[in-house]
C-alpha positions in Angstrom: 3.2 -5.3 11.5 -0.1 -5.2 9.7 -0.5 -4.2 6.1 -2.2 -1.0 7.0 0.6 -0.1 9.5 3.2 -0.9 6.9 1.6 1.5 4.4 1.3 4.2 7.0 5.0 3.7 7.9 6.0 3.9 4.2 3.9 7.1 3.8 5.5 8.7 6.8 9.0 7.7 5.8 8.4 9.3 2.4 6.6 12.3 3.8 3.5 11.5 1.7 0.2 12.7 3.1 -3.2 11.0 2.7 -4.1 14.0 0.5 -1.3 13.3 -1.8 -2.2 9.6 -2.0 -5.8 10.6 -2.8 -4.6 12.6 -5.8 -2.1 9.9 -6.9 -4.7 7.2 -6.8 -7.3 9.4 -8.5 -9.7 9.0 -5.7 -12.5 11.5 -5.1 -12.0 12.1 -1.4 -9.4 11.7 1.3 -12.0 9.9 3.4 -11.7 6.9 0.9 -8.0 6.7 1.6 -8.5 7.0 5.4 -11.1 4.2 5.2 -8.7 2.0 3.2 -6.0 2.6 5.8 -8.2 1.6 8.7 -9.9 -1.4 7.3 -8.9 -4.8 6.0 -7.4 -3.9 2.7 -8.0 -5.9 -0.5 -4.8 -7.0 -2.3 -5.8 -5.0 -5.4 -5.9 -1.8 -3.2 -2.7 -2.7 -1.5 -0.9 -3.0 -4.9 -2.3 0.4 -5.9 -1.0 2.0 -2.7 2.4 0.3 -3.1 2.7 1.4 -6.7 1.9 5.0 -5.6 4.6 4.7 -3.0 7.1 3.3 -5.6 7.2 -0.1 -3.7 6.7 -3.7 -4.8 4.8 -6.6 -3.2 7.0 -9.6 -2.9 5.9 -13.0 -1.6 8.7 -15.2 -0.2 8.5 -18.9 0.2 9.7 -19.6 3.8 11.0 -23.0 2.9 12.9 -22.3 -0.3 13.5 -18.6 0.1 12.3 -18.2 -3.5 10.6 -14.8 -4.1 7.7 -13.9 -6.3 6.8 -10.3 -7.3 3.1 -9.5 -7.4 2.0 -7.1 -10.1 -1.4 -5.7 -11.2 
């Protein structure tokens, strides 16, 4: 699953619309959110979306299983 698909799935599961995300992120227009969800998203924007959705970004080392939380 792509990053964008994951964010869309999280939004759907939490019944959060693009309009609500626009307000939570303090963006000027919903089209900015739509563009972010349909393009290759920068990590900084991904973290902003995840924070808005009350989620964390965790990187897991496949070999050791050790996990690292990514924060802004």
